[in-house]
PARO-369926 format. One record per atom (N, C-alpha, C, O): residue number from 1; chain; x, z, y; atom name; residue in three letters. Coordinates in steps of 0.05 Angstrom, whole numbers, plus 32768, in hexadecimal, padded with zeros to 4 digits. Layout:
! PARO-369926
PT	NUM	A	X	Z	Y	CA	ala
...
***
This chain:
! PARO-369926
PT	1	A	8215	7DBE	7F9C	N	unk
PT	1	A	8218	7DBE	7F7F	CA	unk
PT	1	A	8224	7DA3	7F77	C	unk
PT	1	A	8216	7D8F	7F77	O	unk
PT	2	A	823C	7DA4	7F6F	N	unk
PT	2	A	8249	7D8C	7F64	CA	unk
PT	2	A	8244	7D8C	7F46	C	unk
PT	2	A	8248	7DA1	7F39	O	unk
PT	3	A	823D	7D76	7F3B	N	unk
PT	3	A	8235	7D75	7F1F	CA	unk
PT	3	A	824A	7D69	7F0D	C	unk
PT	3	A	8245	7D66	7EF5	O	unk
PT	4	A	8260	7D62	7F18	N	unk
PT	4	A	8275	7D56	7F07	CA	unk
PT	4	A	827F	7D6A	7EF3	C	unk
PT	4	A	8285	7D80	7EF9	O	unk
PT	5	A	827F	7D61	7EDA	N	unk
PT	5	A	8289	7D72	7EC4	CA	unk
PT	5	A	8274	7D86	7EBA	C	unk
PT	5	A	827A	7D96	7EA8	O	unk
PT	6	A	825C	7D85	7EC4	N	unk
PT	6	A	8247	7D97	7EBA	CA	unk
PT	6	A	8238	7D8A	7EA3	C	unk
PT	6	A	8237	7D72	7EA1	O	unk
PT	7	A	822E	7D9B	7E92	N	unk
PT	7	A	821D	7D90	7E7C	CA	unk
PT	7	A	8201	7D9B	7E7F	C	unk
PT	7	A	81FD	7DB2	7E87	O	unk
PT	8	A	81EE	7D8A	7E78	N	unk
PT	8	A	81D2	7D91	7E7A	CA	unk
PT	8	A	81CB	7DA2	7E62	C	unk
PT	8	A	81D3	7D9C	7E4B	O	unk
PT	9	A	81BC	7DB8	7E67	N	unk
PT	9	A	81B2	7DC8	7E51	CA	unk
PT	9	A	8195	7DC4	7E4E	C	unk
PT	9	A	8186	7DC6	7E62	O	unk
PT	10	A	818C	7DBD	7E36	N	unk
PT	10	A	8170	7DB7	7E31	CA	unk
PT	10	A	8163	7DD1	7E28	C	unk
PT	10	A	816C	7DDE	7E15	O	unk
PT	11	A	814E	7DD9	7E36	N	unk
PT	11	A	813E	7DF0	7E2E	CA	unk
PT	11	A	8125	7DE5	7E20	C	unk
PT	11	A	8123	7DCD	7E1B	O	unk
PT	12	A	8112	7DF6	7E1A	N	unk
PT	12	A	80FB	7DED	7E0B	CA	unk
PT	12	A	80ED	7DD5	7E18	C	unk
PT	12	A	80E3	7DC3	7E0A	O	unk
PT	13	A	80EB	7DD5	7E33	N	unk
PT	13	A	80DD	7DBF	7E3F	CA	unk
PT	13	A	80EB	7DB4	7E58	C	unk
PT	13	A	80E1	7DA2	7E65	O	unk
PT	14	A	8103	7DBE	7E5E	N	unk
PT	14	A	8110	7DB6	7E77	CA	unk
PT	14	A	812E	7DB0	7E72	C	unk
PT	14	A	8139	7DB9	7E5E	O	unk
PT	15	A	8139	7DA1	7E84	N	unk
PT	15	A	8156	7D9E	7E86	CA	unk
PT	15	A	815F	7DB0	7E9C	C	unk
PT	15	A	8153	7DB2	7EB1	O	unk
PT	16	A	8175	7DBF	7E98	N	unk
PT	16	A	817F	7DD1	7EAC	CA	unk
PT	16	A	819D	7DCE	7EAE	C	unk
PT	16	A	81AB	7DC5	7E9B	O	unk
PT	17	A	81A8	7DD7	7EC4	N	unk
PT	17	A	81C5	7DD8	7EC8	CA	unk
PT	17	A	81CB	7DF1	7ED9	C	unk
PT	17	A	81BC	7DF8	7EEB	O	unk
PT	18	A	81E2	7DFD	7ED4	N	unk
PT	18	A	81EA	7E14	7EE3	CA	unk
PT	18	A	81F2	7E0B	7EFF	C	unk
PT	18	A	81FD	7DF6	7F03	O	unk
PT	19	A	81ED	7E1C	7F13	N	unk
PT	19	A	81F5	7E16	7F2E	CA	unk
PT	19	A	8213	7E1D	7F32	C	unk
PT	19	A	821E	7E15	7F46	O	unk
PT	20	A	821E	7E2B	7F1F	N	unk
PT	20	A	823A	7E33	7F21	CA	unk
PT	20	A	824C	7E1F	7F13	C	unk
PT	20	A	8249	7E1A	7EFB	O	unk
PT	21	A	825E	7E13	7F22	N	unk
PT	21	A	8271	7E00	7F16	CA	unk
PT	21	A	828A	7E01	7F27	C	unk
PT	21	A	8289	7E0A	7F3E	O	unk
PT	22	A	829F	7DF7	7F1C	N	unk
PT	22	A	82B8	7DF7	7F2B	CA	unk
PT	22	A	82CE	7E04	7F1B	C	unk
PT	22	A	82CC	7E06	7F03	O	unk
PT	23	A	82E2	7E0D	7F29	N	unk
PT	23	A	82F9	7E19	7F1D	CA	unk
PT	23	A	82F2	7E33	7F0F	C	unk
PT	23	A	82E1	7E43	7F18	O	unk
PT	24	A	82FF	7E38	7EF9	N	unk
PT	24	A	82FC	7E51	7EEB	CA	unk
PT	24	A	8307	7E68	7EFC	C	unk
PT	24	A	8319	7E64	7F0B	O	unk
PT	25	A	82FB	7E7F	7EFA	N	unk
PT	25	A	8302	7E96	7F09	CA	unk
PT	25	A	831F	7E9E	7F03	C	unk
PT	25	A	8328	7E9C	7EEC	O	unk
PT	26	A	832E	7EA6	7F18	N	unk
PT	26	A	8349	7EAF	7F13	CA	unk
PT	26	A	834B	7ECC	7F0D	C	unk
PT	26	A	8338	7EDB	7F12	O	unk
PT	27	A	8361	7ED5	7F02	N	unk
PT	27	A	8364	7EF0	7EF8	CA	unk
PT	27	A	8360	7F05	7F0E	C	unk
PT	27	A	8356	7F1B	7F09	O	unk
PT	28	A	8369	7EFF	7F26	N	unk
PT	28	A	8366	7F11	7F3D	CA	unk
PT	28	A	8349	7F18	7F42	C	unk
PT	28	A	8342	7F2F	7F46	O	unk
PT	29	A	8338	7F04	7F41	N	unk
PT	29	A	831B	7F08	7F46	CA	unk
PT	29	A	830F	7F17	7F2F	C	unk
PT	29	A	82FE	7F29	7F33	O	unk
PT	30	A	8316	7F10	7F17	N	unk
PT	30	A	830C	7F1F	7EFF	CA	unk
PT	30	A	8312	7F3C	7F02	C	unk
PT	30	A	8301	7F4D	7EFE	O	unk
PT	31	A	832B	7F42	7F08	N	unk
PT	31	A	8333	7F5F	7F0B	CA	unk
PT	31	A	8324	7F6D	7F20	C	unk
PT	31	A	831B	7F84	7F1C	O	unk
PT	32	A	8320	7F61	7F38	N	unk
PT	32	A	8312	7F6E	7F4D	CA	unk
PT	32	A	82F5	7F72	7F47	C	unk
PT	32	A	82E9	7F87	7F4E	O	unk
PT	33	A	82E8	7F5E	7F3B	N	unk
PT	33	A	82CC	7F60	7F35	CA	unk
PT	33	A	82C7	7F74	7F1E	C	unk
PT	33	A	82B4	7F84	7F1F	O	unk
PT	34	A	82D8	7F74	7F0A	N	unk
PT	34	A	82D5	7F87	7EF4	CA	unk
PT	34	A	82DA	7FA3	7EFE	C	unk
PT	34	A	82CD	7FB6	7EF4	O	unk
PT	35	A	82EC	7FA6	7F11	N	unk
PT	35	A	82F1	7FC0	7F1D	CA	unk
PT	35	A	82D7	7FCB	7F2B	C	unk
PT	35	A	82D1	7FE3	7F2A	O	unk
PT	36	A	82C9	7FB9	7F38	N	unk
PT	36	A	82AF	7FC1	7F44	CA	unk
PT	36	A	829C	7FCC	7F2F	C	unk
PT	36	A	828E	7FE0	7F34	O	unk
PT	37	A	829B	7FBF	7F18	N	unk
PT	37	A	828A	7FC9	7F02	CA	unk
PT	37	A	8294	7FE4	7EF7	C	unk
PT	37	A	8284	7FF5	7EF1	O	unk
PT	38	A	82AE	7FE7	7EF6	N	unk
PT	38	A	82B9	8001	7EEC	CA	unk
PT	38	A	82B0	8018	7EFE	C	unk
PT	38	A	82AA	802D	7EF5	O	unk
PT	39	A	82B0	8013	7F18	N	unk
PT	39	A	82A7	8027	7F2B	CA	unk
PT	39	A	8289	802C	7F28	C	unk
PT	39	A	8280	8043	7F29	O	unk
PT	40	A	8279	8017	7F25	N	unk
PT	40	A	825C	801A	7F22	CA	unk
PT	40	A	8254	8026	7F07	C	unk
PT	40	A	823F	8033	7F05	O	unk
PT	41	A	8264	8022	7EF3	N	unk
PT	41	A	825E	802B	7ED8	CA	unk
PT	41	A	8275	803B	7ECC	C	unk
PT	41	A	8283	8031	7EBA	O	unk
PT	42	A	827B	8053	7ED7	N	unk
PT	42	A	8293	8062	7ECF	CA	unk
PT	42	A	8293	806C	7EB2	C	unk
PT	42	A	82A8	8073	7EA9	O	unk
PT	43	A	827D	806C	7EA5	N	unk
PT	43	A	827C	8075	7E89	CA	unk
PT	43	A	8286	8061	7E75	C	unk
PT	43	A	828C	8067	7E5E	O	unk
PT	44	A	8289	8047	7E7D	N	unk
PT	44	A	8293	8033	7E6C	CA	unk
PT	44	A	82B1	8036	7E67	C	unk
PT	44	A	82BF	8040	7E78	O	unk
PT	45	A	82BA	802F	7E4F	N	unk
PT	45	A	82D6	8032	7E48	CA	unk
PT	45	A	82E7	801C	7E53	C	unk
PT	45	A	82DD	8006	7E59	O	unk
PT	46	A	8301	8020	7E55	N	unk
PT	46	A	8313	800B	7E5D	CA	unk
PT	46	A	8312	7FF3	7E4A	C	unk
PT	46	A	8314	7FDC	7E53	O	unk
PT	47	A	830E	7FF8	7E30	N	unk
PT	47	A	830C	7FE3	7E1C	CA	unk
PT	47	A	82F4	7FD1	7E22	C	unk
PT	47	A	82F6	7FB8	7E1F	O	unk
PT	48	A	82DE	7FDC	7E2B	N	unk
PT	48	A	82C6	7FCD	7E32	CA	unk
PT	48	A	82CE	7FB9	7E48	C	unk
PT	48	A	82C7	7FA1	7E46	O	unk
PT	49	A	82DB	7FC2	7E5D	N	unk
PT	49	A	82E2	7FB0	7E73	CA	unk
PT	49	A	82F7	7F9B	7E6C	C	unk
PT	49	A	82F7	7F85	7E77	O	unk
PT	50	A	8309	7FA2	7E59	N	unk
PT	50	A	831C	7F8E	7E4F	CA	unk
PT	50	A	830D	7F77	7E41	C	unk
PT	50	A	8313	7F60	7E45	O	unk
PT	51	A	82FB	7F7F	7E2F	N	unk
PT	51	A	82EC	7F6A	7E20	CA	unk
PT	51	A	82DA	7F5A	7E33	C	unk
PT	51	A	82D8	7F42	7E31	O	unk
PT	52	A	82CE	7F68	7E46	N	unk
PT	52	A	82BD	7F5A	7E5A	CA	unk
PT	52	A	82CE	7F45	7E69	C	unk
PT	52	A	82C6	7F2E	7E6D	O	unk
PT	53	A	82E6	7F4D	7E72	N	unk
PT	53	A	82F8	7F3A	7E80	CA	unk
PT	53	A	82FE	7F22	7E6E	C	unk
PT	53	A	82FE	7F0B	7E78	O	unk
PT	54	A	8304	7F26	7E55	N	unk
PT	54	A	830A	7F10	7E43	CA	unk
PT	54	A	82F2	7EFE	7E40	C	unk
PT	54	A	82F5	7EE5	7E40	O	unk
PT	55	A	82DA	7F09	7E3E	N	unk
PT	55	A	82C2	7EF9	7E3B	CA	unk
PT	55	A	82BB	7EE9	7E54	C	unk
PT	55	A	82B0	7ED3	7E52	O	unk
PT	56	A	82C1	7EF4	7E6B	N	unk
PT	56	A	82BD	7EE6	7E84	CA	unk
PT	56	A	82CD	7ECD	7E85	C	unk
PT	56	A	82C3	7EB7	7E8C	O	unk
PT	57	A	82E6	7ECF	7E7E	N	unk
PT	57	A	82F8	7EB8	7E7D	CA	unk
PT	57	A	82F0	7EA5	7E67	C	unk
PT	57	A	82EE	7E8D	7E6D	O	unk
PT	58	A	82E9	7EAF	7E50	N	unk
PT	58	A	82E2	7E9D	7E39	CA	unk
PT	58	A	82C8	7E8E	7E3F	C	unk
PT	58	A	82C4	7E78	7E35	O	unk
PT	59	A	82B6	7E99	7E4F	N	unk
PT	59	A	829D	7E8C	7E56	CA	unk
PT	59	A	829F	7E7A	7E6F	C	unk
PT	59	A	828B	7E6F	7E78	O	unk
PT	60	A	82B7	7E77	7E79	N	unk
PT	60	A	82BC	7E64	7E8F	CA	unk
PT	60	A	82AE	7E6B	7EA9	C	unk
PT	60	A	82A6	7E59	7EB8	O	unk
PT	61	A	82AC	7E84	7EAF	N	unk
PT	61	A	82A0	7E8D	7EC8	CA	unk
PT	61	A	82AF	7E82	7EE0	C	unk
PT	61	A	82C8	7E80	7EE0	O	unk
PT	62	A	82A1	7E7A	7EF5	N	unk
PT	62	A	82AD	7E75	7F0F	CA	unk
PT	62	A	82AD	7E8F	7F1E	C	unk
PT	62	A	82A0	7EA2	7F17	O	unk
PT	63	A	82BD	7E90	7F34	N	unk
PT	63	A	82BE	7EA8	7F44	CA	unk
PT	63	A	82A2	7EAF	7F4F	C	unk
PT	63	A	829A	7EC6	7F4F	O	unk
PT	64	A	8293	7E9B	7F58	N	unk
PT	64	A	8279	7E9F	7F64	CA	unk
PT	64	A	8266	7EAB	7F4F	C	unk
PT	64	A	8257	7EBD	7F54	O	unk
PT	65	A	8266	7E9F	7F37	N	unk
PT	65	A	8254	7EA9	7F22	CA	unk
PT	65	A	825B	7EC6	7F1B	C	unk
PT	65	A	8249	7ED6	7F17	O	unk
PT	66	A	8274	7ECC	7F19	N	unk
PT	66	A	827D	7EE7	7F12	CA	unk
PT	66	A	8274	7EFB	7F27	C	unk
PT	66	A	8269	7F10	7F21	O	unk
PT	67	A	8278	7EF4	7F40	N	unk
PT	67	A	8270	7F07	7F56	CA	unk
PT	67	A	8252	7F0B	7F56	C	unk
PT	67	A	8248	7F21	7F59	O	unk
PT	68	A	8243	7EF5	7F52	N	unk
PT	68	A	8226	7EF7	7F51	CA	unk
PT	68	A	821D	7F07	7F39	C	unk
PT	68	A	820A	7F17	7F3B	O	unk
PT	69	A	822A	7F03	7F22	N	unk
PT	69	A	8223	7F12	7F0A	CA	unk
PT	69	A	8228	7F30	7F0D	C	unk
PT	69	A	8217	7F41	7F05	O	unk
PT	70	A	823E	7F37	7F18	N	unk
PT	70	A	8245	7F53	7F1D	CA	unk
PT	70	A	8231	7F60	7F31	C	unk
PT	70	A	8227	7F76	7F2C	O	unk
PT	71	A	822C	7F52	7F46	N	unk
PT	71	A	8218	7F5B	7F5A	CA	unk
PT	71	A	81FD	7F60	7F4D	C	unk
PT	71	A	81EF	7F74	7F51	O	unk
PT	72	A	81F5	7F4C	7F3C	N	unk
PT	72	A	81DB	7F4E	7F2F	CA	unk
PT	72	A	81D9	7F66	7F1C	C	unk
PT	72	A	81C6	7F75	7F1C	O	unk
PT	73	A	81EE	7F6B	7F0D	N	unk
PT	73	A	81EF	7F82	7EFB	CA	unk
PT	73	A	81EE	7F9C	7F0A	C	unk
PT	73	A	81DF	7FAE	7F04	O	unk
PT	74	A	81FF	7F9E	7F1F	N	unk
PT	74	A	81FF	7FB6	7F2F	CA	unk
PT	74	A	81E4	7FBC	7F3C	C	unk
PT	74	A	81DB	7FD2	7F3D	O	unk
PT	75	A	81D8	7FA7	7F46	N	unk
PT	75	A	81BE	7FAA	7F54	CA	unk
PT	75	A	81A6	7FAE	7F42	C	unk
PT	75	A	8193	7FBB	7F4A	O	unk
PT	76	A	81A7	7FA4	7F29	N	unk
PT	76	A	818F	7FA3	7F19	CA	unk
PT	76	A	8191	7FB1	7EFE	C	unk
PT	76	A	817D	7FB2	7EF0	O	unk
PT	77	A	81A8	7FBC	7EF6	N	unk
PT	77	A	81AA	7FC8	7EDC	CA	unk
PT	77	A	8198	7FE0	7ED9	C	unk
PT	77	A	8199	7FF2	7EEB	O	unk
PT	78	A	8188	7FE1	7EC4	N	unk
PT	78	A	8175	7FF7	7EC1	CA	unk
PT	78	A	8176	8005	7EA6	C	unk
PT	78	A	8165	8016	7EA0	O	unk
PT	79	A	818A	8000	7E96	N	unk
PT	79	A	818B	800C	7E7B	CA	unk
PT	79	A	81A0	8021	7E7B	C	unk
PT	79	A	81AE	8026	7E8E	O	unk
PT	80	A	81A3	802E	7E64	N	unk
PT	80	A	81B6	8044	7E62	CA	unk
PT	80	A	81D3	803B	7E5E	C	unk
PT	80	A	81E5	8047	7E69	O	unk
PT	81	A	81D7	8025	7E4F	N	unk
PT	81	A	81F2	801D	7E49	CA	unk
PT	81	A	81F6	7FFF	7E50	C	unk
PT	81	A	81E6	7FEE	7E48	O	unk
PT	82	A	820A	7FFA	7E5F	N	unk
PT	82	A	8211	7FDF	7E67	CA	unk
PT	82	A	821D	7FD0	7E4F	C	unk
PT	82	A	822E	7FDA	7E40	O	unk
PT	83	A	8214	7FB7	7E4B	N	unk
PT	83	A	821F	7FA6	7E36	CA	unk
PT	83	A	822D	7F8E	7E43	C	unk
PT	83	A	8227	7F86	7E5A	O	unk
PT	84	A	8240	7F83	7E35	N	unk
PT	84	A	824F	7F6C	7E3F	CA	unk
PT	84	A	823C	7F55	7E45	C	unk
PT	84	A	8240	7F47	7E59	O	unk
PT	85	A	8228	7F52	7E34	N	unk
PT	85	A	8215	7F3C	7E38	CA	unk
PT	85	A	8205	7F3F	7E52	C	unk
PT	85	A	81FB	7F2B	7E5C	O	unk
PT	86	A	8203	7F57	7E5D	N	unk
PT	86	A	81F5	7F5A	7E77	CA	unk
PT	86	A	8202	7F4B	7E8D	C	unk
PT	86	A	81F5	7F42	7EA0	O	unk
PT	87	A	821C	7F48	7E8B	N	unk
PT	87	A	822B	7F38	7E9F	CA	unk
PT	87	A	822D	7F1B	7E96	C	unk
PT	87	A	8228	7F09	7EA6	O	unk
PT	88	A	8234	7F16	7E7D	N	unk
PT	88	A	823A	7EFB	7E74	CA	unk
PT	88	A	8221	7EE9	7E75	C	unk
PT	88	A	8224	7ED1	7E7B	O	unk
PT	89	A	820A	7EF3	7E6F	N	unk
PT	89	A	81F2	7EE2	7E6E	CA	unk
PT	89	A	81E8	7EDA	7E8A	C	unk
PT	89	A	81D6	7EC9	7E8C	O	unk
PT	90	A	81F3	7EE6	7E9F	N	unk
PT	90	A	81EA	7EDF	7EBA	CA	unk
PT	90	A	81F2	7EC2	7EC1	C	unk
PT	90	A	8209	7EBA	7EBE	O	unk
PT	91	A	81DE	7EB3	7ECA	N	unk
PT	91	A	81E3	7E98	7ED3	CA	unk
PT	91	A	81CB	7E90	7EE4	C	unk
PT	91	A	81B5	7E9A	7EDF	O	unk
PT	92	A	81CF	7E7F	7EF6	N	unk
PT	92	A	81B9	7E74	7F06	CA	unk
PT	92	A	81B7	7E57	7F01	C	unk
PT	92	A	81CA	7E48	7F06	O	unk
PT	93	A	81A1	7E4E	7EF6	N	unk
PT	93	A	819D	7E32	7EEE	CA	unk
PT	93	A	8188	7E25	7F00	C	unk
PT	93	A	8176	7E32	7F0A	O	unk
PT	94	A	818B	7E0B	7F02	N	unk
PT	94	A	8177	7DFC	7F11	CA	unk
PT	94	A	816B	7DE7	7EFD	C	unk
PT	94	A	8179	7DDD	7EEC	O	unk
PT	95	A	8152	7DE2	7F01	N	unk
PT	95	A	8144	7DCE	7EF0	CA	unk
PT	95	A	814C	7DB2	7EFA	C	unk
PT	95	A	814E	7DAD	7F12	O	unk
PT	96	A	8151	7DA1	7EE6	N	unk
PT	96	A	8157	7D85	7EEC	CA	unk
PT	96	A	813E	7D75	7EE6	C	unk
PT	96	A	8132	7D77	7ED1	O	unk
PT	97	A	8137	7D65	7EF9	N	unk
PT	97	A	811F	7D54	7EF7	CA	unk
PT	97	A	8127	7D37	7EF2	C	unk
PT	97	A	813A	7D2D	7EFE	O	unk
PT	98	A	8118	7D2A	7EE1	N	unk
PT	98	A	811B	7D0D	7EDE	CA	unk
PT	98	A	810B	7CFF	7EF4	C	unk
PT	98	A	80FA	7D0C	7F01	O	unk
PT	99	A	8110	7CE6	7EF8	N	unk
PT	99	A	8100	7CD7	7F0C	CA	unk
PT	99	A	80E2	7CD8	7F06	C	unk
PT	99	A	80D3	7CDC	7F18	O	unk
PT	100	A	80DA	7CD3	7EED	N	unk
PT	100	A	80BD	7CD5	7EE7	CA	unk
PT	100	A	80B1	7CF1	7EEE	C	unk
PT	100	A	809A	7CF2	7EF7	O	unk
PT	101	A	80C0	7D06	7EE9	N	unk
PT	101	A	80B6	7D21	7EEF	CA	unk
PT	101	A	80B2	7D24	7F0D	C	unk
PT	101	A	809E	7D30	7F16	O	unk
PT	102	A	80C5	7D1B	7F1D	N	unk
PT	102	A	80C3	7D1C	7F3A	CA	unk
PT	102	A	80AC	7D0B	7F44	C	unk
PT	102	A	809D	7D14	7F55	O	unk
PT	103	A	80A9	7CF4	7F38	N	unk
PT	103	A	8093	7CE2	7F40	CA	unk
PT	103	A	8078	7CEF	7F3B	C	unk
PT	103	A	8066	7CED	7F4B	O	unk
PT	104	A	8076	7CFD	7F24	N	unk
PT	104	A	805D	7D0B	7F1E	CA	unk
PT	104	A	8057	7D21	7F32	C	unk
PT	104	A	8040	7D24	7F3B	O	unk
PT	105	A	806C	7D30	7F3A	N	unk
PT	105	A	8068	7D45	7F4E	CA	unk
PT	105	A	8060	7D39	7F69	C	unk
PT	105	A	804F	7D44	7F77	O	unk
PT	106	A	806C	7D23	7F71	N	unk
PT	106	A	8066	7D16	7F8B	CA	unk
PT	106	A	8049	7D0C	7F8A	C	unk
PT	106	A	803A	7D0F	7F9D	O	unk
PT	107	A	8042	7CFE	7F74	N	unk
PT	107	A	8027	7CF3	7F72	CA	unk
PT	107	A	8012	7D09	7F73	C	unk
PT	107	A	7FFC	7D05	7F7E	O	unk
PT	108	A	8018	7D20	7F67	N	unk
PT	108	A	8005	7D37	7F67	CA	unk
PT	108	A	8005	7D46	7F81	C	unk
PT	108	A	7FF6	7D59	7F84	O	unk
PT	109	A	8016	7D3E	7F94	N	unk
PT	109	A	8017	7D4B	7FAE	CA	unk
PT	109	A	8026	7D66	7FAD	C	unk
PT	109	A	8023	7D76	7FC0	O	unk
PT	110	A	8035	7D6B	7F98	N	unk
PT	110	A	8043	7D84	7F95	CA	unk
PT	110	A	805F	7D84	7FA0	C	unk
PT	110	A	806C	7D99	7FA3	O	unk
PT	111	A	8069	7D6C	7FA7	N	unk
PT	111	A	8084	7D6A	7FB1	CA	unk
PT	111	A	8087	7D4F	7FBF	C	unk
PT	111	A	8075	7D3E	7FBE	O	unk
PT	112	A	809D	7D4C	7FCC	N	unk
PT	112	A	80A4	7D33	7FDA	CA	unk
PT	112	A	80C0	7D2A	7FCF	C	unk
PT	112	A	80CF	7D3B	7FC6	O	unk
PT	113	A	80C5	7D10	7FCF	N	unk
PT	113	A	80DF	7D07	7FC5	CA	unk
PT	113	A	80F6	7D14	7FD6	C	unk
PT	113	A	810C	7D17	7FCC	O	unk
PT	114	A	80F0	7D1A	7FEF	N	unk
PT	114	A	8105	7D26	8000	CA	unk
PT	114	A	810B	7D43	7FF8	C	unk
PT	114	A	811E	7D4F	8002	O	unk
PT	115	A	80FB	7D4F	7FE7	N	unk
PT	115	A	8100	7D6A	7FDD	CA	unk
PT	115	A	8116	7D6B	7FC8	C	unk
PT	115	A	811F	7D81	7FC1	O	unk
PT	116	A	8120	7D54	7FBF	N	unk
PT	116	A	8133	7D52	7FA9	CA	unk
PT	116	A	814D	7D45	7FB2	C	unk
PT	116	A	814D	7D34	7FC3	O	unk
PT	117	A	8162	7D4D	7FA4	N	unk
PT	117	A	817C	7D3F	7FA7	CA	unk
PT	117	A	8182	7D33	7F8C	C	unk
PT	117	A	817B	7D3E	7F77	O	unk
PT	118	A	818F	7D1C	7F8C	N	unk
PT	118	A	8197	7D0E	7F73	CA	unk
PT	118	A	81B2	7D18	7F6A	C	unk
PT	118	A	81C4	7D1B	7F7A	O	unk
PT	119	A	81B4	7D1E	7F50	N	unk
PT	119	A	81CD	7D26	7F44	CA	unk
PT	119	A	81D2	7D16	7F2A	C	unk
PT	119	A	81BF	7D11	7F1B	O	unk
PT	120	A	81EA	7D0F	7F26	N	unk
PT	120	A	81F1	7D01	7F0D	CA	unk
PT	120	A	8201	7D15	7EFB	C	unk
PT	120	A	8215	7D20	7F04	O	unk
PT	121	A	81F7	7D19	7EE3	N	unk
PT	121	A	8203	7D2C	7ED1	CA	unk
PT	121	A	8205	7D1E	7EB5	C	unk
PT	121	A	81F1	7D14	7EAB	O	unk
PT	122	A	821C	7D1E	7EAA	N	unk
PT	122	A	8221	7D12	7E90	CA	unk
PT	122	A	8218	7CF5	7E90	C	unk
PT	122	A	820E	7CEB	7E7C	O	unk
PT	123	A	821B	7CE7	7EA6	N	unk
PT	123	A	8213	7CCB	7EA8	CA	unk
PT	123	A	81F6	7CC6	7EAB	C	unk
PT	123	A	81ED	7CAF	7EAB	O	unk
PT	124	A	81E6	7CDB	7EAE	N	unk
PT	124	A	81C9	7CD8	7EB2	CA	unk
PT	124	A	81C1	7CE2	7ECE	C	unk
PT	124	A	81CE	7CF4	7ED9	O	unk
PT	125	A	81AD	7CD5	7ED9	N	unk
PT	125	A	81A4	7CDC	7EF4	CA	unk
PT	125	A	818D	7CF0	7EF3	C	unk
PT	125	A	8179	7CEB	7EE4	O	unk
PT	126	A	818F	7D05	7F02	N	unk
PT	126	A	817A	7D1A	7F03	CA	unk
PT	126	A	8175	7D1F	7F21	C	unk
PT	126	A	8184	7D17	7F32	O	unk
PT	127	A	8160	7D2D	7F26	N	unk
PT	127	A	8159	7D37	7F40	CA	unk
PT	127	A	8158	7D56	7F3F	C	unk
PT	127	A	814F	7D61	7F2B	O	unk
PT	128	A	8160	7D63	7F54	N	unk
PT	128	A	8160	7D80	7F57	CA	unk
PT	128	A	8152	7D87	7F70	C	unk
PT	128	A	8157	7D7B	7F85	O	unk
PT	129	A	8141	7D9B	7F6F	N	unk
PT	129	A	8133	7DA4	7F88	CA	unk
PT	129	A	8148	7DB0	7F9A	C	unk
PT	129	A	8158	7DC1	7F93	O	unk
PT	130	A	8148	7DA7	7FB3	N	unk
PT	130	A	815A	7DB1	7FC7	CA	unk
PT	130	A	8157	7DCF	7FCA	C	unk
PT	130	A	816B	7DDD	7FCE	O	unk
PT	131	A	813F	7DD9	7FC9	N	unk
PT	131	A	813A	7DF6	7FCC	CA	unk
PT	131	A	8146	7E06	7FB5	C	unk
PT	131	A	814C	7E1E	7FB9	O	unk
PT	132	A	814B	7DFA	7F9E	N	unk
PT	132	A	8158	7E09	7F88	CA	unk
PT	132	A	8176	7E0B	7F8C	C	unk
PT	132	A	8183	7E1C	7F7F	O	unk
PT	133	A	8181	7DFB	7F9D	N	unk
PT	133	A	819E	7DFB	7FA2	CA	unk
PT	133	A	81A7	7E10	7FB6	C	unk
PT	133	A	81BF	7E14	7FB9	O	unk
PT	134	A	8195	7E1D	7FC3	N	unk
PT	134	A	819C	7E30	7FD8	CA	unk
PT	134	A	81A4	7E4A	7FCB	C	unk
PT	134	A	81AA	7E5E	7FD9	O	unk
***
């Protein structure tokens, strides 16, 4: 996980960052992955897939995130009608720990410093559990 160019997202009590970063997905990959969804969800209209493709690009998906999102939807979709947001909202995030948070975990015997890798994001230093990066 390279963190250059990533921004930290603050949730209610945590800092998080997406594990997907890198080059934006190219049109060839978008077409092939959307085609997989068309086969899996044949009742959807061509207009649906056109808008989905636009939203994939607009949301800055990487090829890996798109493939994982499509796989996730195909494997786990349980509702009657597929929505664009079912694909777009897919992301895998890792928690970013500050040094004091890691120190507290180590002191409590819940982790070791060797369980973490150091990452610099937006000029700030964080730690990420190695097990979250797999």
